[in-house]
C-alpha positions as a printed NumPy array, in Angstrom:
array([[-63.822, 195.126,  96.011],
       [-60.605, 193.74 ,  96.619],
       [-59.705, 194.614,  99.971],
       [-57.576, 191.615, 100.663],
       [-54.526, 190.528,  99.339],
       [-51.888, 187.761,  99.269],
       [-48.21 , 188.662,  98.626],
       [-44.722, 187.022,  98.271],
       [-41.548, 189.181,  99.051],
       [-38.221, 188.24 ,  98.846],
       [-35.785, 188.765, 101.711],
       [-31.962, 189.963, 101.093],
       [-30.989, 186.293, 101.709],
       [-33.065, 184.964,  98.596],
       [-35.78 , 183.317, 100.904],
       [-39.318, 184.126, 100.097],
       [-42.129, 184.945, 102.616],
       [-45.877, 184.583, 101.8  ],
       [-48.226, 186.936, 103.715],
       [-52.074, 188.48 , 103.992],
       [-52.681, 192.074, 104.161],
       [-55.362, 194.658, 103.581],
       [-52.71 , 197.189, 102.451],
       [-49.795, 195.799, 100.568],
       [-47.644, 199.199, 100.459],
       [-47.731, 199.755, 104.145],
       [-47.178, 195.929, 104.906],
       [-44.104, 195.798, 102.639],
       [-42.98 , 198.877, 104.185],
       [-43.182, 197.246, 107.628],
       [-41.259, 194.445, 106.753],
       [-38.518, 196.473, 104.988],
       [-38.189, 198.479, 108.209],
       [-37.82 , 195.519, 110.604],
       [-41.138, 195.773, 111.857],
       [-42.975, 193.02 , 109.92 ],
       [-42.953, 189.215, 110.741],
       [-40.368, 187.765, 113.139],
       [-39.306, 185.746, 110.043],
       [-38.286, 188.884, 108.082],
       [-36.777, 190.899, 110.883],
       [-33.114, 190.58 , 109.967],
       [-33.481, 189.664, 106.111],
       [-34.15 , 193.216, 104.982],
       [-34.017, 194.682, 102.611],
       [-37.357, 192.97 , 100.945],
       [-38.723, 193.011,  97.448],
       [-42.33 , 192.813,  96.531],
       [-42.614, 189.843,  93.923],
       [-46.203, 188.898,  93.762],
       [-49.531, 189.913,  94.775],
       [-53.223, 188.524,  94.318],
       [-56.473, 190.323,  95.464],
       [-59.349, 188.916,  96.875],
       [-62.875, 190.116,  97.699],
       [-62.797, 188.338, 101.091],
       [-60.489, 187.656, 103.988],
       [-61.479, 183.848, 103.826],
       [-60.26 , 183.705, 100.205],
       [-57.506, 185.348, 100.55 ],
       [-56.568, 183.209, 103.533],
       [-57.206, 180.242, 101.656],
       [-54.792, 181.477,  99.136],
       [-52.259, 182.314, 101.168],
       [-52.349, 178.942, 102.81 ],
       [-52.212, 177.164,  99.341],
       [-49.114, 179.373,  98.517],
       [-47.442, 178.467, 101.527],
       [-47.695, 174.72 , 101.051],
       [-45.823, 175.201,  97.331],
       [-42.472, 174.053,  97.305],
       [-39.79 , 176.536,  96.658],
       [-39.552, 175.899,  93.028],
       [-43.365, 176.376,  92.508],
       [-43.22 , 179.505,  94.252],
       [-40.461, 180.638,  92.127],
       [-42.483, 179.601,  88.99 ],
       [-45.493, 181.572,  90.573],
       [-43.439, 184.642,  90.65 ],
       [-42.263, 184.163,  87.257],
       [-38.704, 183.464,  88.344],
       [-38.162, 179.838,  87.611],
       [-35.195, 178.079,  89.252]])
């Protein structure tokens, strides 16, 4: 069962934010309402650009770390939007 998700959202200023959640729809709504991570507050609206699902929290957290370690260009390629 895939209860753990990694997601990438694009903020209104064009920056990308990567996070972990157990409910992607709820979490993106929180970001969009300005109630998500401190980074995304004031950068609304946000758009969900990419998700991956995992069977364990540790696998999802490892992937989140790996995505956060990518360069901006690599993240753009991951979400299918090469710069």
